[in-house]
PAGUTOR-401169 format. One record per residue (C-alpha): residue in one letter; chain; x, y, z. Coordinates in Angstrom, 2 decimals. Example, Ala and Ser with C-alpha at 12.3 -4.5 7.8 and 13.67 -1.06 7.14 Angstrom:
BEGIN
{A, A, {12.30, -4.50, 7.80}},
{S, A, {13.67, -1.06, 7.14}},
This chain:
BEGIN
{M, A, {26.89, 3.72, -14.14}},
{R, A, {25.89, 5.32, -17.42}},
{L, A, {28.84, 3.85, -19.31}},
{T, A, {28.24, 0.45, -17.74}},
{D, A, {24.61, 0.59, -18.86}},
{V, A, {25.70, 1.26, -22.45}},
{L, A, {28.13, -1.67, -22.31}},
{I, A, {25.38, -3.94, -20.93}},
{L, A, {23.00, -2.96, -23.72}},
{E, A, {25.64, -3.59, -26.38}},
{I, A, {26.35, -7.06, -24.98}},
{A, A, {22.61, -7.79, -24.62}},
{G, A, {22.06, -6.90, -28.28}},
{G, A, {24.73, -9.36, -29.32}},
{L, A, {23.26, -12.00, -27.03}},
{A, A, {19.81, -11.45, -28.55}},
{S, A, {21.32, -12.02, -32.01}},
{L, A, {22.81, -15.36, -30.93}},
{I, A, {19.48, -16.41, -29.38}},
{H, A, {17.34, -15.46, -32.38}},
{F, A, {19.59, -15.63, -35.44}},
{H, A, {22.14, -18.15, -34.05}},
{V, A, {24.89, -15.99, -35.58}},
{P, A, {26.89, -12.96, -34.37}},
{L, A, {25.22, -9.58, -34.85}},
{A, A, {27.75, -8.64, -37.56}},
{D, A, {26.33, -11.42, -39.75}},
{T, A, {22.74, -10.09, -39.60}},
{P, A, {21.27, -7.29, -41.76}},
{P, A, {23.26, -4.06, -41.09}},
{I, A, {20.21, -2.23, -39.70}},
{H, A, {20.49, -4.31, -36.51}},
{T, A, {24.04, -3.10, -35.82}},
{V, A, {23.06, 0.50, -36.61}},
{L, A, {20.03, 0.20, -34.34}},
{L, A, {22.16, -1.31, -31.57}},
{H, A, {24.59, 1.60, -31.49}},
{F, A, {21.86, 4.20, -31.96}},
{C, A, {19.77, 2.89, -29.04}},
{S, A, {22.81, 2.50, -26.79}},
{A, A, {23.79, 6.12, -27.39}},
{L, A, {20.18, 7.19, -26.89}},
{A, A, {20.05, 5.33, -23.57}},
{F, A, {23.15, 7.25, -22.45}},
{L, A, {21.24, 10.49, -23.09}},
{L, A, {17.69, 9.54, -21.98}},
{F, A, {18.21, 7.29, -18.94}},
{P, A, {19.11, 10.25, -16.68}},
{Q, A, {15.72, 11.82, -17.52}},
{F, A, {14.06, 8.86, -15.75}},
{E, A, {16.11, 9.51, -12.56}},
{L, A, {18.00, 6.24, -12.93}},
{Y, A, {21.26, 7.73, -11.65}},
{T, A, {20.05, 9.69, -8.63}},
{S, A, {20.69, 8.42, -5.12}},
{W, A, {18.31, 5.57, -4.36}},
{R, A, {18.91, 5.24, -0.64}},
{G, A, {15.67, 5.26, 1.31}},
{R, A, {13.57, 4.88, -1.86}},
{S, A, {11.55, 1.95, -3.25}},
{L, A, {13.53, -0.67, -5.18}},
{P, A, {10.48, -1.81, -7.24}},
{D, A, {9.96, 1.80, -8.32}},
{M, A, {13.51, 1.83, -9.68}},
{F, A, {12.84, -1.30, -11.75}},
{V, A, {9.58, 0.15, -13.12}},
{R, A, {11.43, 3.30, -14.20}},
{L, A, {14.16, 1.17, -15.73}},
{G, A, {11.68, -0.90, -17.76}},
{A, A, {9.88, 2.23, -18.95}},
{A, A, {13.11, 4.02, -19.91}},
{W, A, {14.47, 1.05, -21.87}},
{G, A, {11.09, 0.58, -23.59}},
{V, A, {11.00, 4.24, -24.66}},
{V, A, {14.52, 3.98, -26.07}},
{L, A, {13.61, 0.94, -28.19}},
{L, A, {10.41, 2.58, -29.46}},
{I, A, {12.40, 5.62, -30.57}},
{G, A, {14.91, 3.27, -32.20}},
{L, A, {12.10, 1.52, -34.08}},
{F, A, {10.79, 4.91, -35.23}},
{F, A, {14.32, 5.79, -36.38}},
{S, A, {14.46, 2.63, -38.52}},
{F, A, {11.13, 3.66, -40.04}},
{L, A, {12.52, 7.09, -40.95}},
{V, A, {15.53, 5.54, -42.74}},
{H, A, {13.19, 3.14, -44.59}},
{H, A, {14.64, -0.03, -43.03}},
{V, A, {11.91, -0.88, -40.56}},
{G, A, {10.91, -3.90, -42.66}},
{N, A, {14.40, -5.39, -42.24}},
{V, A, {14.33, -5.14, -38.43}},
{S, A, {13.48, -8.40, -36.67}},
{R, A, {10.77, -7.69, -34.10}},
{L, A, {11.63, -10.90, -32.25}},
{W, A, {15.27, -9.84, -32.02}},
{M, A, {14.15, -6.55, -30.52}},
{F, A, {12.01, -8.43, -27.99}},
{Y, A, {14.96, -10.62, -26.99}},
{W, A, {17.13, -7.52, -26.77}},
{Y, A, {14.59, -5.76, -24.57}},
{A, A, {14.20, -8.77, -22.27}},
{S, A, {17.90, -9.58, -21.94}},
{G, A, {18.84, -5.90, -21.65}},
{L, A, {16.25, -5.23, -18.94}},
{A, A, {17.23, -8.35, -17.00}},
{S, A, {20.93, -7.45, -17.17}},
{L, A, {20.38, -3.80, -16.20}},
{A, A, {18.16, -4.85, -13.30}},
{L, A, {20.65, -7.48, -12.12}},
{F, A, {23.47, -4.96, -12.24}},
{R, A, {21.48, -2.51, -10.12}},
{F, A, {20.40, -5.25, -7.76}},
{V, A, {24.02, -6.18, -7.10}},
{V, A, {25.11, -2.55, -6.67}},
{Y, A, {22.14, -1.84, -4.42}},
{Y, A, {22.90, -4.70, -2.03}},
{V, A, {26.64, -4.08, -2.01}},
{L, A, {25.92, -0.49, -0.96}},
{R, A, {23.42, -1.72, 1.64}},
{Y, A, {26.11, -3.95, 3.10}},
{L, A, {28.68, -1.15, 3.17}},
{R, A, {26.22, 1.29, 4.79}},
{A, A, {25.24, -1.27, 7.42}},
{K, A, {28.96, -1.47, 8.26}},
{G, A, {29.12, 2.30, 8.69}},
{L, A, {30.62, 3.17, 5.29}},
{N, A, {29.19, 5.62, 2.73}},
{N, A, {26.86, 7.15, 5.33}},
{K, A, {25.18, 10.55, 5.23}},
{R, A, {25.14, 12.74, 8.33}},
{V, A, {21.74, 14.23, 9.17}},
{V, A, {20.28, 16.99, 11.34}},
{I, A, {16.62, 16.64, 12.37}},
{V, A, {14.67, 19.84, 13.00}},
{G, A, {11.68, 19.14, 15.23}},
{Y, A, {11.39, 16.10, 17.47}},
{G, A, {7.65, 15.50, 17.74}},
{N, A, {6.00, 12.25, 16.64}},
{T, A, {7.25, 12.52, 13.06}},
{G, A, {10.79, 13.51, 14.08}},
{R, A, {11.09, 10.61, 16.49}},
{E, A, {9.66, 8.22, 13.89}},
{M, A, {12.19, 9.38, 11.27}},
{H, A, {15.02, 8.94, 13.80}},
{R, A, {13.75, 5.46, 14.70}},
{R, A, {13.60, 4.41, 11.06}},
{A, A, {17.08, 5.75, 10.35}},
{L, A, {18.42, 3.63, 13.22}},
{Q, A, {16.37, 0.56, 12.35}},
{Q, A, {17.11, 0.67, 8.61}},
{D, A, {20.85, 1.14, 8.97}},
{W, A, {21.38, -0.10, 5.42}},
{T, A, {19.98, 3.22, 4.13}},
{G, A, {23.08, 4.89, 5.49}},
{Y, A, {21.60, 7.84, 7.41}},
{D, A, {23.41, 8.82, 10.60}},
{V, A, {21.50, 11.34, 12.76}},
{K, A, {24.11, 13.61, 14.36}},
{A, A, {22.04, 16.42, 15.85}},
{V, A, {18.48, 17.42, 16.68}},
{C, A, {16.99, 20.90, 16.95}},
{A, A, {13.95, 20.46, 19.20}},
{D, A, {11.56, 22.48, 21.30}},
{P, A, {12.21, 22.37, 25.07}},
{E, A, {9.24, 20.05, 25.66}},
{D, A, {10.59, 17.58, 23.08}},
{A, A, {14.29, 17.85, 23.96}},
{D, A, {13.92, 15.47, 26.92}},
{K, A, {12.78, 12.74, 24.49}},
{I, A, {16.27, 12.61, 22.92}},
{L, A, {17.58, 9.57, 24.77}},
{D, A, {20.84, 9.03, 22.86}},
{P, A, {23.61, 11.01, 24.62}},
{S, A, {25.70, 11.03, 21.42}},
{I, A, {23.10, 13.21, 19.66}},
{T, A, {23.98, 16.90, 19.72}},
{R, A, {21.16, 19.19, 20.82}},
{I, A, {20.82, 22.43, 18.89}},
{N, A, {18.85, 24.88, 21.03}},
{D, A, {18.33, 27.65, 18.48}},
{A, A, {17.41, 27.27, 14.80}},
{K, A, {19.86, 30.10, 14.02}},
{Q, A, {22.72, 27.75, 14.99}},
{I, A, {21.78, 25.07, 12.43}},
{H, A, {23.71, 26.59, 9.52}},
{D, A, {26.95, 26.91, 11.49}},
{Y, A, {26.62, 23.35, 12.82}},
{V, A, {26.00, 21.98, 9.31}},
{V, A, {29.11, 23.66, 7.94}},
{A, A, {31.34, 22.77, 10.88}},
{N, A, {30.34, 19.08, 10.97}},
{H, A, {30.05, 18.39, 7.24}},
{I, A, {26.35, 17.51, 7.44}},
{H, A, {24.81, 16.10, 4.26}},
{E, A, {21.07, 16.50, 4.87}},
{I, A, {18.56, 18.38, 7.03}},
{W, A, {15.19, 16.78, 7.80}},
{I, A, {12.52, 19.25, 8.86}},
{T, A, {9.75, 17.38, 10.70}},
{L, A, {7.70, 20.29, 11.98}},
{P, A, {3.90, 19.86, 11.79}},
{L, A, {1.71, 21.60, 9.23}},
{M, A, {0.45, 24.04, 11.85}},
{A, A, {3.97, 25.42, 12.31}},
{S, A, {3.81, 27.36, 9.04}},
{P, A, {5.40, 30.59, 10.38}},
{R, A, {8.37, 28.61, 11.76}},
{L, A, {8.74, 26.81, 8.44}},
{Q, A, {8.98, 30.12, 6.59}},
{E, A, {11.51, 31.37, 9.12}},
{L, A, {13.58, 28.19, 8.72}},
{Q, A, {13.49, 28.53, 4.96}},
{Y, A, {15.01, 31.99, 5.29}},
{Q, A, {17.62, 30.94, 7.86}},
{L, A, {18.75, 27.98, 5.74}},
{R, A, {18.80, 29.84, 2.42}},
{N, A, {22.61, 29.72, 2.32}},
{T, A, {22.92, 26.16, 3.60}},
{L, A, {24.04, 24.15, 0.56}},
{V, A, {22.89, 20.67, 1.56}},
{D, A, {19.77, 18.61, 0.80}},
{I, A, {16.84, 19.83, 2.90}},
{R, A, {13.79, 17.58, 3.19}},
{W, A, {10.48, 18.54, 4.75}},
{V, A, {8.58, 15.57, 6.18}},
{P, A, {5.01, 16.82, 6.82}},
{D, A, {3.12, 15.38, 9.75}},
{I, A, {1.07, 13.13, 7.46}},
{L, A, {1.13, 10.41, 10.14}},
{G, A, {-0.81, 12.71, 12.41}},
{L, A, {-3.60, 13.13, 9.87}},
{Q, A, {-4.59, 9.46, 10.22}},
{M, A, {-6.54, 9.48, 6.98}},
{L, A, {-6.74, 7.01, 4.11}},
{G, A, {-5.35, 8.41, 0.91}},
{N, A, {-2.73, 11.15, 1.24}},
{K, A, {-2.37, 11.09, -2.55}},
{M, A, {-1.24, 14.24, -4.33}},
{G, A, {-3.38, 15.48, -7.17}},
{N, A, {-4.33, 18.55, -9.17}},
{F, A, {-7.60, 20.37, -8.51}},
{L, A, {-8.56, 23.64, -10.20}},
{G, A, {-4.93, 24.05, -11.18}},
{L, A, {-3.58, 23.76, -7.63}},
{P, A, {-1.94, 20.81, -5.84}},
{V, A, {-4.22, 19.05, -3.37}},
{V, A, {-3.89, 16.10, -0.99}},
{D, A, {-6.73, 13.57, -0.94}},
{L, A, {-7.04, 12.72, 2.74}},
{N, A, {-9.68, 10.00, 2.75}},
{Q, A, {-9.88, 8.74, -0.83}},
{P, A, {-9.52, 4.93, -0.74}},
{I, A, {-7.34, 3.10, -3.24}},
{S, A, {-10.31, 0.94, -4.29}},
{S, A, {-12.09, 3.79, -6.07}},
{G, A, {-12.34, 4.89, -9.70}},
{V, A, {-11.16, 2.21, -12.14}},
{N, A, {-10.00, 0.04, -9.24}},
{G, A, {-13.53, 0.20, -7.83}},
{I, A, {-15.00, -1.03, -11.12}},
{V, A, {-12.57, -3.96, -11.21}},
{K, A, {-13.35, -4.84, -7.59}},
{D, A, {-17.10, -4.63, -8.20}},
{L, A, {-16.91, -6.94, -11.25}},
{F, A, {-14.82, -9.41, -9.27}},
{D, A, {-17.26, -9.30, -6.32}},
{R, A, {-20.40, -9.88, -8.35}},
{T, A, {-18.86, -12.66, -10.43}},
{F, A, {-17.60, -14.37, -7.29}},
{A, A, {-21.03, -13.96, -5.62}},
{I, A, {-22.88, -15.56, -8.57}},
{V, A, {-20.55, -18.57, -8.60}},
{A, A, {-20.70, -18.89, -4.78}},
{L, A, {-24.51, -18.77, -4.67}},
{I, A, {-24.81, -21.46, -7.36}},
{L, A, {-22.31, -23.78, -5.66}},
{L, A, {-23.71, -23.19, -2.17}},
{L, A, {-27.39, -23.69, -3.08}},
{P, A, {-27.54, -27.30, -1.76}},
{L, A, {-25.93, -26.19, 1.52}},
{F, A, {-28.43, -23.31, 1.79}},
{I, A, {-31.33, -25.78, 1.50}},
{V, A, {-29.92, -28.05, 4.22}},
{I, A, {-29.28, -25.11, 6.60}},
{A, A, {-32.77, -23.72, 5.96}},
{I, A, {-34.38, -27.08, 6.90}},
{L, A, {-32.31, -27.29, 10.11}},
{I, A, {-33.21, -23.72, 11.11}},
{K, A, {-36.94, -24.35, 10.61}},
{Q, A, {-36.71, -27.53, 12.71}},
{S, A, {-34.78, -25.83, 15.54}},
{S, A, {-37.27, -23.04, 16.31}},
{P, A, {-40.24, -21.23, 14.74}},
{G, A, {-39.50, -18.16, 12.66}},
{P, A, {-38.00, -17.10, 9.32}},
{V, A, {-34.90, -18.73, 7.83}},
{L, A, {-33.22, -15.42, 7.00}},
{F, A, {-32.61, -12.56, 9.39}},
{R, A, {-32.38, -8.97, 8.14}},
{Q, A, {-30.82, -6.09, 10.03}},
{P, A, {-29.94, -2.51, 8.98}},
{R, A, {-26.26, -1.71, 8.45}},
{L, A, {-24.25, 1.19, 7.05}},
{G, A, {-22.70, 0.61, 3.64}},
{L, A, {-20.54, 2.66, 1.28}},
{N, A, {-20.36, 6.32, 2.40}},
{G, A, {-22.89, 5.68, 5.17}},
{R, A, {-25.77, 4.50, 2.95}},
{E, A, {-28.08, 2.22, 4.94}},
{F, A, {-29.00, -1.26, 3.65}},
{K, A, {-30.40, -4.52, 5.01}},
{V, A, {-27.83, -7.25, 5.63}},
{Y, A, {-28.91, -10.89, 5.22}},
{K, A, {-27.95, -13.69, 7.63}},
{F, A, {-29.23, -17.11, 8.52}},
{R, A, {-31.28, -16.78, 11.71}},
{T, A, {-29.31, -18.19, 14.63}},
{M, A, {-31.43, -17.01, 17.57}},
{K, A, {-34.95, -17.53, 18.77}},
{V, A, {-37.28, -14.80, 17.57}},
{H, A, {-37.24, -11.94, 20.08}},
{Q, A, {-37.68, -8.16, 20.18}},
{E, A, {-35.17, -5.48, 21.25}},
{Q, A, {-36.16, -1.83, 21.50}},
{N, A, {-33.51, 0.65, 20.26}},
{I, A, {-30.64, -1.55, 21.47}},
{V, A, {-28.57, -4.35, 19.99}},
{T, A, {-27.27, -6.86, 22.50}},
{Q, A, {-24.26, -8.73, 21.13}},
{A, A, {-24.22, -12.49, 21.49}},
{T, A, {-22.20, -13.73, 24.43}},
{K, A, {-20.85, -17.11, 25.45}},
{N, A, {-23.69, -19.54, 26.33}},
{D, A, {-26.26, -16.97, 25.23}},
{P, A, {-29.70, -18.56, 25.86}},
{R, A, {-31.16, -16.85, 22.78}},
{I, A, {-28.96, -18.89, 20.40}},
{T, A, {-30.52, -22.05, 18.98}},
{P, A, {-28.50, -25.31, 18.82}},
{I, A, {-28.01, -25.08, 15.06}},
{G, A, {-27.47, -21.33, 15.45}},
{G, A, {-24.48, -21.89, 17.72}},
{F, A, {-22.85, -24.07, 15.07}},
{L, A, {-23.62, -21.59, 12.31}},
{R, A, {-22.15, -18.71, 14.31}},
{R, A, {-18.98, -20.56, 15.32}},
{T, A, {-18.30, -21.55, 11.72}},
{S, A, {-19.56, -18.22, 10.22}},
{L, A, {-21.95, -20.15, 7.97}},
{D, A, {-24.66, -17.71, 9.09}},
{E, A, {-22.89, -15.06, 6.98}},
{L, A, {-23.27, -16.93, 3.67}},
{P, A, {-26.55, -15.21, 2.60}},
{Q, A, {-24.55, -11.99, 2.39}},
{F, A, {-23.47, -13.13, -1.06}},
{I, A, {-26.97, -11.87, -1.98}},
{N, A, {-25.96, -8.45, -0.62}},
{V, A, {-22.78, -8.62, -2.74}},
{L, A, {-24.86, -9.43, -5.84}},
{L, A, {-27.14, -6.47, -5.06}},
{G, A, {-24.11, -4.17, -4.78}},
{D, A, {-24.51, -3.39, -1.07}},
{M, A, {-21.42, -5.34, 0.04}},
{S, A, {-18.09, -6.70, -1.19}},
{V, A, {-16.71, -10.18, -0.72}},
{V, A, {-13.79, -8.61, 1.16}},
{G, A, {-14.01, -5.47, 3.28}},
{P, A, {-14.59, -4.21, 6.82}},
{R, A, {-17.36, -6.16, 8.55}},
{P, A, {-20.61, -4.12, 8.91}},
{H, A, {-21.57, -3.31, 12.49}},
{A, A, {-24.98, -2.63, 14.00}},
{L, A, {-26.16, 0.98, 13.67}},
{Q, A, {-26.13, 1.46, 17.44}},
{H, A, {-22.51, 0.36, 17.61}},
{N, A, {-21.61, 2.87, 14.88}},
{E, A, {-23.21, 5.67, 16.88}},
{M, A, {-21.31, 4.63, 20.00}},
{Y, A, {-17.85, 4.05, 18.54}},
{K, A, {-17.73, 6.99, 16.11}},
{D, A, {-17.22, 9.27, 19.13}},
{L, A, {-14.94, 6.90, 21.03}},
{L, A, {-12.56, 6.07, 18.14}},
{E, A, {-11.23, 8.94, 16.05}},
{T, A, {-10.97, 7.07, 12.72}},
{Y, A, {-13.89, 4.67, 13.19}},
{M, A, {-16.17, 6.08, 10.45}},
{L, A, {-13.43, 5.85, 7.81}},
{R, A, {-14.38, 2.17, 7.58}},
{H, A, {-17.47, 3.30, 5.67}},
{R, A, {-15.51, 4.85, 2.80}},
{V, A, {-15.60, 1.38, 1.19}},
{K, A, {-18.28, -1.30, 0.93}},
{P, A, {-18.48, -3.64, 3.93}},
{G, A, {-17.37, -7.22, 3.34}},
{I, A, {-18.31, -10.80, 4.19}},
{T, A, {-14.75, -11.37, 5.34}},
{G, A, {-11.86, -9.01, 5.89}},
{W, A, {-8.28, -8.38, 6.95}},
{A, A, {-9.33, -8.10, 10.60}},
{Q, A, {-11.28, -11.37, 10.55}},
{I, A, {-8.46, -13.53, 9.17}},
{H, A, {-6.23, -12.12, 11.92}},
{G, A, {-8.61, -13.33, 14.60}},
{H, A, {-10.58, -10.11, 15.23}},
{R, A, {-14.11, -11.43, 14.91}},
{G, A, {-17.03, -12.05, 17.22}},
{E, A, {-17.86, -10.01, 20.31}},
{T, A, {-16.30, -6.54, 20.76}},
{D, A, {-17.12, -5.97, 24.43}},
{T, A, {-14.33, -3.45, 25.00}},
{V, A, {-13.18, -0.31, 23.21}},
{D, A, {-9.69, -1.83, 22.84}},
{K, A, {-11.08, -4.80, 20.90}},
{M, A, {-12.95, -2.52, 18.54}},
{A, A, {-9.93, -0.23, 18.16}},
{R, A, {-7.80, -3.22, 17.15}},
{R, A, {-10.39, -4.31, 14.59}},
{V, A, {-10.61, -0.80, 13.14}},
{E, A, {-6.81, -0.68, 12.90}},
{F, A, {-6.82, -3.78, 10.71}},
{D, A, {-9.75, -2.48, 8.64}},
{L, A, {-7.93, 0.78, 7.88}},
{H, A, {-4.76, -1.13, 6.97}},
{Y, A, {-6.80, -3.07, 4.41}},
{I, A, {-8.35, 0.09, 2.95}},
{Q, A, {-4.97, 1.83, 2.69}},
{H, A, {-3.18, -1.16, 1.11}},
{W, A, {-5.97, -2.67, -1.00}},
{S, A, {-5.20, -4.62, -4.14}},
{L, A, {-7.13, -7.29, -6.04}},
{W, A, {-4.41, -9.78, -5.12}},
{M, A, {-4.89, -8.86, -1.46}},
{D, A, {-8.61, -9.70, -1.81}},
{V, A, {-7.74, -13.08, -3.35}},
{R, A, {-5.30, -13.83, -0.52}},
{I, A, {-7.90, -12.95, 2.12}},
{I, A, {-10.51, -15.19, 0.45}},
{I, A, {-8.08, -18.12, 0.31}},
{W, A, {-7.01, -17.51, 3.91}},
{T, A, {-10.67, -17.34, 4.99}},
{A, A, {-11.42, -20.64, 3.27}},
{F, A, {-8.72, -22.40, 5.29}},
{K, A, {-8.75, -20.67, 8.68}},
{G, A, {-11.05, -17.65, 8.75}},
{W, A, {-14.39, -19.34, 9.43}},
{T, A, {-13.87, -20.09, 13.09}},
{G, A, {-12.49, -18.23, 16.08}},
{K, A, {-12.45, -18.34, 19.87}},
{N, A, {-14.50, -15.12, 20.09}},
{A, A, {-17.24, -16.27, 17.70}},
{Y, A, {-20.31, -17.49, 19.57}},
């Protein structure tokens, strides 16, 4: 692989010369040839430092390409610095170097892409596989086994499981060897030419983990510990450094820090444009509301915002004016409190449009989990384990749950649980592009729904 990479870079340099100079590289100023060989040799030495030649099975392909682009960029920057040291930097064509970088990166990526998918094909056919022993068969152990079976192209073949008696009955495949005692793992690994051991014991099993570490000290295969992160059911799970020690951020959303500033700027800009464009529609809706029943045009109700801070959410009034003491009764089908124009506004979600004012004030986002009534928060925070994690981000006018049909009445715990599941997925996988997709999706199909009344 390393020699092939060098050959690819040499060819790419010559190709860049033909593209830019329209002549072979030998006919250009000599510094280009010197730089070509220098950078190719440097790539041979530096590429391994970016983990470009380690096994990539089970790892992210985009991450490999990012590392590749960074490694090749560093090599060219060092090469440019080298030309400066030998006083020939003025003779180096920057455009040639750009073409060399682009063609070299494309060729290196294509080569890896081909190798990657050839190996995937071979592994799916049962070739080039790695034999694995799983230690612990709780939720994480079973999930790792399921993924190894489902993603057969990664080439992991689970041969044996060392499980507690209460988990041993969950091993349904009769071909899987059951190891009853952790002391037998080493002998089994040696006798059956096992390549890897996956330890999937939970965090609370710390004494057993230390014991395993001692028992496997002479076992010369790759040993991976897969912590029970799935069981934590939190948002972030990002590793960091705090007071000089490694820490795991359990509930830090992606849309915080610099990402939060970008999202906030996008939200407020979008809200300003939306309010200007929607002003004529606001006037028409306001006239219709005043004609349908006496009372104010806008309806305000307390909601929980970012980190549980209370604010007043704005909506167009869709019901006749009435009083409720310490309860919030959700609208139901054929609800007599809903005015004729209110029914239309609710079905089409046009009653939510004044919340662009909340976005402009900084209380809400354009996209995020929908804010629920305070009484519903009090009820569901004890019924659903991860319910309050929705409030680690600003609530939104529309969201991932809404475009998937989870809007309107939540008259059962299952309905609310499903909505929360989608909300947490959004928080865990947020990106600005995801917000744009949700907005576009909402514009075409997210305004109506069978449960909205």
